[in-house]
PLY file of the C-alpha trace (Angstrom):
ply
format ascii 1.0
element vertex 310
property float x
property float y
property float z
element edge 309
property int vertex1
property int vertex2
end_header
17.16 18.56 18.99
15.81 19.24 15.96
18.83 21.80 15.19
21.23 18.99 15.86
19.52 16.77 13.42
18.57 18.96 10.98
22.61 19.64 10.49
22.81 15.62 10.33
20.87 16.26 6.87
17.71 14.78 7.87
19.01 11.34 8.96
18.14 9.74 11.78
21.47 7.76 12.78
21.09 5.75 16.39
24.74 6.47 17.32
23.89 9.74 18.94
20.77 8.72 20.60
19.94 7.33 24.31
17.41 4.79 22.86
16.54 3.49 26.60
14.73 7.06 27.07
12.14 5.57 24.26
12.28 1.96 24.84
10.50 2.29 27.98
7.27 4.63 27.17
5.09 5.78 30.22
2.08 4.03 30.45
-0.81 5.35 29.03
-3.36 2.83 29.95
-5.78 4.74 32.38
-9.29 4.70 33.61
-11.35 7.54 32.13
-14.75 8.72 33.21
-16.88 8.93 30.11
-18.65 12.29 31.10
-14.80 13.62 30.51
-14.98 13.19 27.29
-18.42 14.18 26.17
-17.39 17.63 24.81
-14.55 16.85 22.88
-16.53 13.97 21.27
-19.68 15.78 20.65
-17.46 18.74 19.19
-16.14 16.10 16.85
-19.53 14.39 15.81
-21.33 17.65 15.04
-18.65 19.00 12.76
-19.21 16.09 10.54
-16.96 13.47 8.90
-15.90 15.90 6.22
-14.44 18.40 9.04
-12.51 15.06 10.32
-8.76 15.05 10.40
-6.68 13.16 8.67
-4.44 13.01 5.19
-6.29 12.10 1.86
-4.87 10.09 -0.69
-3.03 11.94 -3.82
-6.34 11.34 -6.45
-9.11 13.50 -6.50
-11.51 10.63 -7.01
-10.54 9.25 -3.47
-11.27 12.37 -1.52
-14.35 11.21 0.55
-13.51 7.99 0.44
-10.07 7.73 2.05
-8.66 9.37 5.32
-5.69 8.65 7.05
-6.39 9.65 10.29
-3.64 10.95 13.41
-2.97 8.04 15.62
-3.86 5.19 13.44
-2.15 1.99 11.57
-2.45 0.95 7.88
-1.13 -1.84 6.10
0.08 -1.76 2.66
0.36 -4.98 1.06
1.00 -5.98 -2.89
3.09 -8.41 -4.53
6.82 -8.15 -5.37
7.66 -5.62 -7.96
3.58 -3.99 -7.85
4.47 -0.66 -6.73
3.66 -0.56 -2.80
6.72 1.18 -1.93
6.75 3.55 -4.82
3.33 4.49 -4.51
3.88 5.16 -0.46
6.69 7.48 -2.10
4.36 9.36 -3.70
1.50 9.68 -0.67
4.41 11.02 1.22
5.17 13.79 -1.24
1.66 14.47 -0.96
1.87 14.41 2.63
4.24 17.07 2.74
2.61 19.35 0.05
-0.43 19.20 3.10
2.22 19.95 5.88
2.76 16.85 7.12
6.30 15.57 8.67
7.23 12.02 7.48
10.04 9.39 8.48
10.90 6.81 6.41
12.11 3.80 7.40
13.38 1.61 4.33
15.27 -1.33 5.94
15.57 -2.42 2.13
17.01 0.61 0.12
19.67 2.87 0.97
18.75 6.10 2.20
20.12 7.83 -1.11
18.07 5.78 -3.37
15.02 6.57 -1.19
15.89 10.10 -1.49
16.76 9.98 -5.55
13.54 8.22 -5.94
11.26 10.68 -4.42
13.25 13.29 -6.12
12.38 11.61 -9.18
8.76 11.63 -8.73
8.43 15.07 -7.34
10.62 16.71 -10.77
8.41 14.61 -13.05
11.94 13.10 -14.76
14.17 10.28 -14.16
16.78 12.87 -15.32
15.76 16.44 -13.19
17.72 19.34 -13.64
20.31 21.16 -10.94
17.39 23.67 -10.48
14.36 20.97 -10.17
16.81 19.03 -7.68
17.54 22.57 -5.72
13.65 22.98 -5.60
12.78 19.39 -4.15
15.71 20.15 -1.39
13.87 22.99 -0.55
10.59 21.75 -0.52
11.56 18.54 2.08
13.76 20.50 4.13
12.10 19.57 7.91
9.49 17.86 6.34
11.28 14.48 5.57
13.53 12.33 7.56
14.91 9.41 6.95
16.36 6.50 9.14
19.49 5.13 7.94
19.34 1.55 8.83
19.52 -1.48 6.05
18.73 -5.34 7.16
17.04 -6.53 9.88
16.12 -4.16 12.77
14.81 -5.59 16.11
10.91 -4.67 16.84
11.61 -2.63 20.26
14.36 -0.49 18.48
11.95 0.34 15.87
9.33 1.44 18.23
11.87 3.59 20.42
12.62 5.26 16.58
8.84 6.34 16.30
8.52 7.44 19.80
12.14 9.41 19.39
11.06 11.11 15.84
7.47 11.66 17.11
8.39 13.48 20.23
11.81 14.94 19.14
11.19 16.03 15.25
7.52 16.18 15.21
7.17 13.28 12.89
3.31 13.02 11.98
3.63 9.85 9.58
5.87 7.19 9.65
6.77 4.51 6.76
8.11 1.18 7.53
9.06 -0.48 4.93
8.82 -3.62 5.53
7.75 -6.36 8.01
10.06 -8.59 6.37
12.63 -6.87 7.37
11.99 -6.94 10.72
14.11 -9.44 13.52
11.06 -11.77 13.56
10.76 -15.62 12.76
8.99 -15.57 9.38
7.33 -18.50 10.96
6.52 -16.78 14.35
3.32 -15.42 13.57
2.91 -14.91 17.46
5.87 -12.56 17.56
4.41 -10.95 14.01
1.02 -10.67 15.75
2.53 -9.09 18.68
4.54 -6.13 16.99
1.86 -5.33 14.95
-0.19 -4.79 17.97
2.76 -3.01 20.00
3.01 -0.73 17.01
-0.82 0.15 16.86
-0.40 1.45 20.46
2.78 3.17 19.79
0.77 4.84 16.74
-2.24 5.59 19.08
0.50 7.24 22.23
2.28 9.34 19.41
-0.92 10.27 17.68
1.79 9.44 14.26
0.08 7.46 11.69
2.23 4.47 10.89
2.14 2.70 7.50
3.35 -0.52 7.49
4.71 -2.42 4.12
3.95 -6.45 3.83
4.26 -8.82 0.91
1.57 -11.25 -0.09
2.03 -15.44 0.38
1.91 -17.18 -3.03
-1.79 -18.89 -2.95
-1.67 -22.65 -3.73
-2.29 -23.46 -7.56
-2.19 -20.12 -8.60
0.78 -17.97 -10.01
-0.63 -15.54 -7.20
0.41 -12.01 -9.23
-2.33 -12.62 -11.84
-4.81 -10.71 -9.48
-4.84 -8.20 -6.62
-5.23 -10.80 -3.65
-6.99 -9.35 -0.39
-6.64 -9.23 2.95
-6.09 -12.79 3.75
-3.09 -12.91 1.30
-0.81 -10.68 3.93
2.38 -12.85 4.49
2.61 -13.50 8.27
0.23 -14.26 10.97
-3.67 -14.13 9.97
-4.24 -11.81 13.23
-2.27 -9.02 11.37
-4.93 -7.66 9.18
-7.27 -7.74 12.00
-4.88 -5.29 14.19
-4.67 -2.78 11.90
-6.81 0.02 11.10
-6.82 -0.23 7.24
-5.56 -2.13 4.73
-4.82 -1.61 1.22
-3.34 -3.90 -1.47
-1.70 -2.51 -4.54
-1.89 -4.61 -7.89
-0.35 -3.80 -11.18
-1.13 -5.85 -14.51
2.43 -6.34 -15.53
1.63 -8.35 -17.97
-0.89 -5.84 -19.38
-3.70 -8.46 -20.17
-6.29 -5.92 -20.25
-5.16 -2.64 -22.15
-8.36 -1.24 -21.77
-8.56 -0.76 -18.21
-5.66 1.53 -16.09
-2.68 -0.55 -15.14
-2.90 0.12 -11.31
-5.49 -1.46 -9.17
-5.74 0.18 -5.47
-7.89 -2.18 -2.79
-9.13 -0.54 -0.15
-9.75 -3.84 1.73
-10.80 -2.38 5.53
-10.98 1.14 6.90
-11.97 2.10 10.19
-13.39 4.95 11.42
-16.66 7.31 10.13
-15.03 7.28 6.67
-14.99 3.56 6.32
-15.20 3.25 2.05
-13.95 -0.17 0.63
-13.82 -0.81 -2.81
-11.12 -0.46 -5.69
-9.21 2.88 -7.18
-8.20 2.37 -10.78
-4.79 4.37 -11.47
-2.52 4.99 -14.22
1.16 4.52 -14.26
3.17 7.22 -15.53
6.22 5.86 -17.42
8.29 9.18 -16.99
7.91 10.71 -13.72
6.58 7.04 -12.11
3.91 8.62 -10.89
0.67 6.58 -9.89
-1.91 9.26 -11.86
-5.71 9.65 -12.12
-7.62 8.58 -15.08
-7.09 11.98 -16.85
-3.11 12.09 -16.74
-1.88 14.99 -14.78
1.51 16.05 -12.98
1.00 18.12 -10.27
4.12 18.00 -7.99
5.76 20.93 -9.50
2.87 22.76 -8.12
3.91 22.17 -4.75
7.78 22.53 -5.15
8.23 26.43 -4.70
11.13 27.71 -6.57
14.35 29.19 -4.94
17.02 31.45 -5.72
19.71 29.73 -7.56
0 1
1 2
2 3
3 4
4 5
5 6
6 7
7 8
8 9
9 10
10 11
11 12
12 13
13 14
14 15
15 16
16 17
17 18
18 19
19 20
20 21
21 22
22 23
23 24
24 25
25 26
26 27
27 28
28 29
29 30
30 31
31 32
32 33
33 34
34 35
35 36
36 37
37 38
38 39
39 40
40 41
41 42
42 43
43 44
44 45
45 46
46 47
47 48
48 49
49 50
50 51
51 52
52 53
53 54
54 55
55 56
56 57
57 58
58 59
59 60
60 61
61 62
62 63
63 64
64 65
65 66
66 67
67 68
68 69
69 70
70 71
71 72
72 73
73 74
74 75
75 76
76 77
77 78
78 79
79 80
80 81
81 82
82 83
83 84
84 85
85 86
86 87
87 88
88 89
89 90
90 91
91 92
92 93
93 94
94 95
95 96
96 97
97 98
98 99
99 100
100 101
101 102
102 103
103 104
104 105
105 106
106 107
107 108
108 109
109 110
110 111
111 112
112 113
113 114
114 115
115 116
116 117
117 118
118 119
119 120
120 121
121 122
122 123
123 124
124 125
125 126
126 127
127 128
128 129
129 130
130 131
131 132
132 133
133 134
134 135
135 136
136 137
137 138
138 139
139 140
140 141
141 142
142 143
143 144
144 145
145 146
146 147
147 148
148 149
149 150
150 151
151 152
152 153
153 154
154 155
155 156
156 157
157 158
158 159
159 160
160 161
161 162
162 163
163 164
164 165
165 166
166 167
167 168
168 169
169 170
170 171
171 172
172 173
173 174
174 175
175 176
176 177
177 178
178 179
179 180
180 181
181 182
182 183
183 184
184 185
185 186
186 187
187 188
188 189
189 190
190 191
191 192
192 193
193 194
194 195
195 196
196 197
197 198
198 199
199 200
200 201
201 202
202 203
203 204
204 205
205 206
206 207
207 208
208 209
209 210
210 211
211 212
212 213
213 214
214 215
215 216
216 217
217 218
218 219
219 220
220 221
221 222
222 223
223 224
224 225
225 226
226 227
227 228
228 229
229 230
230 231
231 232
232 233
233 234
234 235
235 236
236 237
237 238
238 239
239 240
240 241
241 242
242 243
243 244
244 245
245 246
246 247
247 248
248 249
249 250
250 251
251 252
252 253
253 254
254 255
255 256
256 257
257 258
258 259
259 260
260 261
261 262
262 263
263 264
264 265
265 266
266 267
267 268
268 269
269 270
270 271
271 272
272 273
273 274
274 275
275 276
276 277
277 278
278 279
279 280
280 281
281 282
282 283
283 284
284 285
285 286
286 287
287 288
288 289
289 290
290 291
291 292
292 293
293 294
294 295
295 296
296 297
297 298
298 299
299 300
300 301
301 302
302 303
303 304
304 305
305 306
306 307
307 308
308 309
């Protein structure tokens, strides 16, 4: 299966897959005697939080504060044009450099546009040279997969895509962009809440960390975009934020009201686990590479892209 889909250029196309196999996963609910977990849990606790498995964020000042653990569900929210998808593309590159395998499900963009955006971010320029693009291609091979589907997707099909990708392609992180592109009525909050609950179960069953993008709802009497907002401003049912493991809010000062502060705020509104820090992280945005960067600008993706023989 892996060689077959690698030959297709890292693109998951539904025509060649028997989805029924993945639409009906085995029931994982069991009654487990507590003592059977003792050795596993003791090892994890004695190792300490620093040894807990998971992916960090790309910025050094977030290390020890944020951890994306296997089998968990994160919600990435923000106003339109504030950079949540762009940030997740950069996070995907960081994850691949750390040995993770990503599936990017963007129902809002063509897969070719996703590829080009990530290449520009990785190559540090909007106009990469052929040699840079060859290095980027070498870097993403067997680490990045794209789901070729634009427009609305049935929630059950997307669950099957995730189960297929984790079982057959060994994917460890899944990005879903976005909640509003699923075939769910925007006013049907019960259905949205149900989907998020099922998505959390899928993450737990497969061991993949799932990243779900969501938009913000406009607030009464305010422009909305003049401040980051929080978990309660996420568009959709109020239960969504309570069901996920982590909530991140991406906000950008597009009008640059305060030039003395970094342009971007990444709010960690919720985080479950031993690493459960909450707060705000300030980042700059590099115009050339379109990377979100630390207080001291630095460009690092070229360090992770090994040169290839041309």
